[in-house]
C-alpha positions in Angstrom: 0.2 0.0 0.2 1.7 3.0 -0.9 0.9 6.3 1.5 -1.0 8.3 0.0 0.9 11.8 1.6 3.7 10.6 -0.4 5.1 14.0 -2.0 4.8 14.1 -5.7 7.8 14.7 -7.9 7.4 18.1 -9.5 9.9 19.0 -12.3 10.6 23.1 -12.0 12.7 25.2 -14.5 16.2 25.3 -13.7 16.2 28.9 -13.1 12.8 29.6 -12.1 14.5 31.3 -8.7 15.9 33.8 -11.6 12.7 34.4 -13.5 10.4 34.7 -10.2 12.9 37.4 -8.8 13.1 39.4 -12.1 9.7 39.3 -12.4 8.8 40.2 -8.8 11.4 43.2 -9.2 9.2 44.3 -12.3 5.6 43.9 -11.0 6.0 43.6 -7.0 3.4 40.4 -7.9 3.9 37.6 -6.3 1.6 35.1 -8.2 2.6 37.1 -12.0 6.1 36.3 -10.9 5.2 32.7 -10.1 3.4 32.6 -13.5 7.0 33.6 -14.9 9.1 30.8 -13.1 6.7 28.3 -13.8 5.9 27.4 -10.6 3.1 27.1 -7.8 3.0 30.5 -5.5 3.5 28.0 -2.6 6.7 26.7 -3.6 8.0 30.0 -3.9 6.5 30.7 -0.1 7.6 27.4 1.2 11.3 28.3 -0.8 11.0 31.7 1.0 10.4 30.1 4.3 13.4 27.8 4.1 15.8 29.6 2.0 17.2 32.4 3.8 19.2 34.0 0.8 16.0 33.2 -1.1 13.9 35.4 1.3 16.2 38.3 1.2 16.7 38.3 -2.3 12.5 38.3 -2.4 12.4 41.2 0.1 15.3 43.1 -2.3 13.4 42.7 -5.3 9.6 43.7 -3.8 11.8 46.7 -3.0 12.8 47.4 -6.5 9.2 46.6 -7.8 8.1 49.6 -5.1 10.4 52.3 -5.9 9.4 51.8 -9.8 5.9 52.1 -8.4 6.7 55.2 -7.0 8.5 56.6 -9.3 5.7 56.0 -11.7 2.8 57.5 -9.7 5.4 60.7 -9.2 5.6 61.0 -13.3 2.2 60.2 -13.5 1.1 62.8 -10.8 3.4 65.2 -12.2 3.1 65.0 -15.9 -0.4 63.2 -16.4 -0.8 60.4 -18.0 1.5 60.3 -21.1 0.1 61.1 -25.0 1.3 57.7 -26.0 -0.7 56.0 -23.4 -3.4 53.2 -24.4 -7.2 54.7 -23.7 -8.0 51.1 -22.7 -5.6 50.9 -20.1 -6.5 53.3 -16.9 -3.9 53.5 -13.8 -5.3 53.8 -10.2 -3.5 56.8 -8.5 -5.2 56.3 -5.1 -4.6 52.2 -5.6 -1.0 52.8 -6.1 -0.7 55.4 -3.1 -2.7 52.8 -0.7 -0.3 50.0 -1.5 2.6 51.9 -1.2 1.7 53.0 2.3 0.7 49.4 3.0 4.3 48.3 2.3 6.0 51.6 3.5 7.3 50.4 7.0 8.7 47.1 5.5 10.0 48.4 2.1 11.6 51.2 4.4 13.0 48.9 7.0 14.7 46.9 4.2 16.0 50.1 2.4 17.6 51.2 6.2 19.3 47.6 6.1 21.1 47.7 2.7 22.1 51.6 3.5 23.5 50.6 6.9 26.7 51.5 8.1 28.7 50.7 11.3 28.1 53.2 13.6 31.5 53.8 14.8 31.9 54.7 11.2 29.8 57.2 10.9 30.7 59.0 13.9 34.4 58.7 13.0 33.0 60.5 9.1 31.6 63.2 11.6 33.8 64.3 13.4 36.8 64.4 10.9 34.0 67.0 9.1 33.6 68.9 12.2 37.5 68.6 13.2 37.7 70.0 9.6 35.2 72.9 9.9 36.6 74.1 13.3 40.2 74.3 11.9 38.3 76.4 8.9 36.8 78.8 11.9 40.4 78.9 13.4 42.0 79.9 10.2 39.4 82.7 9.6 39.7 83.9 13.1 43.3 84.1 13.0 42.5 85.9 9.3 40.5 88.4 11.1 42.3 89.1 14.2 45.4 89.7 11.6 43.2 92.1 9.8 42.2 94.2 13.2 45.6 94.0 14.5 47.2 95.4 11.7 44.2 98.4 11.7 44.6 99.0 15.5 48.9 99.3 14.6 48.1 102.3 12.7 
């Protein structure tokens, strides 16, 4: 008797991850990305849970997608719909804004992690800039005193 729960052997394209992540970055749509990778949506989610590197790439792809959505939305809001745009496709700017707002926290956290720098390095750079500014102020004060000292001697 065979076990009814025995796993089926499913053949997936070897490069499904790349296709999935590329489409996810373009669309911010997991279902569309799964179709492009020729996999089931559940496979993508299972892989994300089991592979930390894939989960990180997924998050990065979503961030790229949201950045593109944000730029597209800003362009449409500033310039209006392009003249060459198909009349049968209408953009829902309100829905775009809601989508961006709903993912703002996760998107912002990911961007912060990508640009995160060591605290000591940041403080050292700030201190170097402050030292440079202080030195310029000392030189300016010396030059001012020299000018004023020369005026007092007359």
